[in-house]
C-alpha positions in Angstrom: -86.7 -109.9 -88.7 -88.3 -106.1 -88.4 -88.8 -104.8 -85.1 -92.1 -103.6 -84.4 -92.6 -100.2 -82.1 -95.3 -101.0 -79.8 -96.6 -98.0 -78.1 -98.4 -98.2 -74.6 -102.1 -96.9 -75.2 -102.7 -94.1 -73.1 -104.8 -94.3 -70.2 -108.2 -93.4 -70.4 -108.8 -89.6 -69.5 -110.5 -89.2 -66.2 -113.7 -87.2 -66.3 -114.1 -84.2 -64.3 -116.0 -84.8 -61.4 -119.6 -83.4 -61.6 -120.4 -80.3 -59.4 -123.5 -80.8 -57.5 -126.6 -78.5 -58.1 -125.9 -76.5 -55.1 -122.1 -75.8 -56.3 -123.3 -74.6 -59.6 -126.2 -72.4 -57.7 -123.2 -71.0 -55.9 -121.1 -70.3 -58.8 -123.8 -68.8 -60.6 -124.4 -66.5 -57.8 -120.7 -65.7 -57.4 -120.4 -64.8 -61.2 -123.5 -62.7 -61.3 -122.5 -60.9 -58.1 -119.2 -59.9 -59.5 -120.9 -58.7 -62.5 -123.6 -56.8 -60.6 -120.9 -55.1 -58.9 -118.7 -54.4 -62.0 -121.3 -53.2 -64.5 -124.9 -53.0 -62.2 -127.8 -55.7 -62.3 -129.6 -53.5 -64.6 -127.2 -53.8 -67.5 -126.9 -57.6 -67.1 -129.1 -60.3 -68.7 -129.4 -64.1 -68.3 -127.4 -64.2 -71.6 -124.4 -62.1 -70.1 -124.4 -64.3 -67.0 -124.5 -67.6 -69.1 -121.6 -66.3 -71.2 -119.2 -65.6 -68.4 -120.0 -69.0 -67.0 -119.2 -70.6 -70.3 -123.0 -72.4 -70.3 -125.9 -72.2 -72.2 -128.6 -69.6 -71.3 -130.8 -72.7 -71.2 -128.8 -74.7 -68.7 -129.0 -71.2 -66.4 -132.5 -71.2 -66.6 -132.6 -74.6 -64.9 -131.3 -73.2 -61.7 -132.8 -69.8 -61.6 -136.1 -68.7 -63.6 -135.3 -65.3 -64.1 -132.5 -62.7 -63.5 -134.7 -61.2 -60.5 -134.5 -64.8 -59.0 -130.4 -64.4 -59.1 -131.0 -60.8 -57.8 -133.1 -62.2 -54.8 -130.7 -64.7 -53.8 -127.9 -62.5 -53.6 -129.6 -59.8 -51.8 -130.5 -62.4 -49.3 -126.8 -63.2 -48.9 -125.9 -59.7 -48.7 -128.2 -58.7 -45.8 -127.4 -62.0 -43.7 -123.5 -60.5 -43.7 -125.3 -57.8 -41.8 -126.8 -60.3 -39.3 -123.7 -62.2 -38.9 -121.9 -59.0 -37.6 -124.8 -58.4 -35.2 -125.0 -61.8 -34.1 -121.1 -61.6 -33.1 -121.9 -58.6 -31.1 -124.7 -60.2 -29.3 -122.5 -62.8 -28.3 -119.5 -60.8 -26.7 -119.1 -60.6 -22.9 -120.4 -57.2 -22.4 -123.1 -55.3 -20.8 -126.4 -55.2 -22.5 -126.6 -51.5 -22.9 -123.1 -51.5 -24.7 -124.1 -54.8 -27.0 -127.1 -52.7 -28.3 -125.0 -49.7 -28.6 -122.3 -51.7 -30.7 -124.9 -53.3 -32.3 -126.7 -50.7 -33.9 -123.2 -48.8 -34.7 -122.0 -51.5 -36.3 -124.9 -52.3 -38.3 -125.3 -48.4 -39.2 -121.8 -48.0 -40.2 -121.7 -51.1 -42.5 -125.0 -50.0 -44.2 -123.4 -46.3 -44.8 -120.2 -48.0 -46.1 -122.1 -50.1 -48.6 -124.1 -47.0 -49.6 -120.7 -45.0 -50.4 -118.2 -47.9 -51.3 -120.5 -50.5 -52.9 -123.2 -48.5 -54.5 -124.3 -50.7 -57.1 -125.0 -53.5 -54.4 -127.0 -51.1 -52.6 -129.0 -50.1 -55.3 -129.6 -53.8 -56.0 -130.7 -54.3 -52.4 -133.3 -51.6 -52.7 -134.6 -52.2 -56.1 -134.9 -56.5 -54.9 -136.7 -55.1 -51.8 -139.3 -53.3 -53.4 -140.2 -56.2 -55.5 -139.5 -59.1 -52.7 -140.7 -57.5 -49.3 -139.4 -60.4 -47.5 -135.6 -59.7 -48.1 -135.8 -56.7 -45.6 -138.7 -58.2 -43.5 -136.6 -61.1 -42.5 -133.3 -58.7 -41.7 -135.6 -56.6 -39.3 -136.8 -59.6 -37.7 -133.4 -60.8 -37.3 -132.4 -58.0 -35.5 -135.6 -58.1 -33.1 -134.7 -61.4 -32.2 -131.0 -60.4 -31.4 -132.5 -57.3 -29.3 -134.7 -59.9 -27.4 -131.6 -62.3 -27.0 -129.7 -59.1 -25.4 -132.5 -58.1 -23.4 -132.9 -61.5 -21.8 -129.2 -61.9 -21.0 -129.0 -58.7 -19.5 -132.1 -59.9 -17.2 -130.0 -63.0 -16.4 -127.0 -60.5 -15.5 -129.0 -58.7 -13.2 -128.4 -55.5 -15.5 -132.5 -55.6 -16.0 -135.2 -56.4 -13.8 -137.9 -58.7 -15.7 -140.7 -56.7 -14.2 -139.0 -53.2 -15.6 -139.3 -54.4 -18.8 -142.0 -53.3 -20.9 -145.1 -55.5 -19.8 -142.8 -57.9 -18.2 -142.0 -59.0 -21.8 -138.6 -58.9 -23.7 -140.2 -59.5 -27.1 -142.0 -56.2 -26.5 -139.1 -54.2 -25.4 -137.1 -56.1 -28.4 -139.9 -54.7 -30.8 -139.7 -51.2 -29.5 -135.9 -51.2 -29.9 -136.2 -52.3 -33.4 -138.9 -49.6 -34.5 -137.1 -46.8 -32.7 -133.7 -47.4 -34.6 -135.1 -48.8 -37.9 -133.7 -46.0 -39.6 -130.3 -47.4 -38.7 -131.0 -50.7 -39.3 -132.7 -51.0 -42.4 -130.4 -50.7 -45.5 -133.3 -48.9 -47.6 -133.4 -45.9 -45.1 -129.7 -44.9 -45.1 -130.0 -42.8 -47.9 -132.8 -40.9 -46.1 -131.0 -41.0 -43.0 -127.5 -39.7 -44.4 -129.1 -36.9 -46.5 -130.9 -35.4 -43.8 -128.4 -36.1 -40.9 -124.8 -36.1 -41.8 -123.8 -36.3 -38.0 -125.9 -39.8 -37.7 -123.4 -41.4 -35.5 -124.3 -38.5 -32.7 -127.7 -38.9 -33.3 -127.7 -42.8 -32.8 -126.0 -42.2 -29.3 -128.1 -39.5 -28.3 -131.4 -41.7 -29.3 -129.9 -44.4 -27.2 -129.5 -42.4 -23.9 -133.2 -41.3 -24.6 -134.7 -44.5 -25.4 -133.0 -47.3 -23.6 -133.8 -45.9 -20.1 -137.2 -45.4 -21.1 -137.5 -49.1 -22.3 -135.2 -50.6 -19.8 -135.0 -48.6 -16.7 -132.8 -51.0 -14.9 -130.3 -51.1 -17.8 -126.8 -49.8 -17.0 -126.9 -47.0 -19.8 -123.7 -45.5 -18.0 -121.5 -48.0 -19.7 -122.5 -46.2 -23.0 -119.9 -44.0 -24.7 -120.8 -40.3 -24.5 
């Protein structure tokens, strides 16, 4: 009797888990951002991004209608990084004047570092903000709200008297601060700032010593570094 060798059938191969739409969008933005930094957003097409993702351009268009939409999403995320730095400083346990000084200095230095060390990303933010003004408007609104939060914290700590804030309204003082220091906060203005003021850190400190006492007379400006 001839023995018949029977090979056990292989178990069915498990299908790879399907990524969610949000996961696919995140992956698209990650790959696009890496390419934008490496080559530049103007030299990158939707077909280039699709090829790096190993997907068809038609599939890519299901998630983003155009390259500009990808650029805008990346820029929103890049600008949000600045807000995260500022938010962390706003939560620190220190006098209001010192918080404001550290926040402004940190944001300014972050913008400056991106201008010098990540120029393609900087250029993309500027280009995107020209066609989508919401990007930087949202950024400056975040800064204003953080200034208002810091001022209110200063009032609660007794560093600022409520009646000494412009119009007894912290929101107005925050708006004035935001406008006075926009050149240090707005990524779109960093090139102008550095071109005409190579000692911008010194200028920032000098302006703080003039502007803060005018806006918040009771604030402890003696805590600011000289």
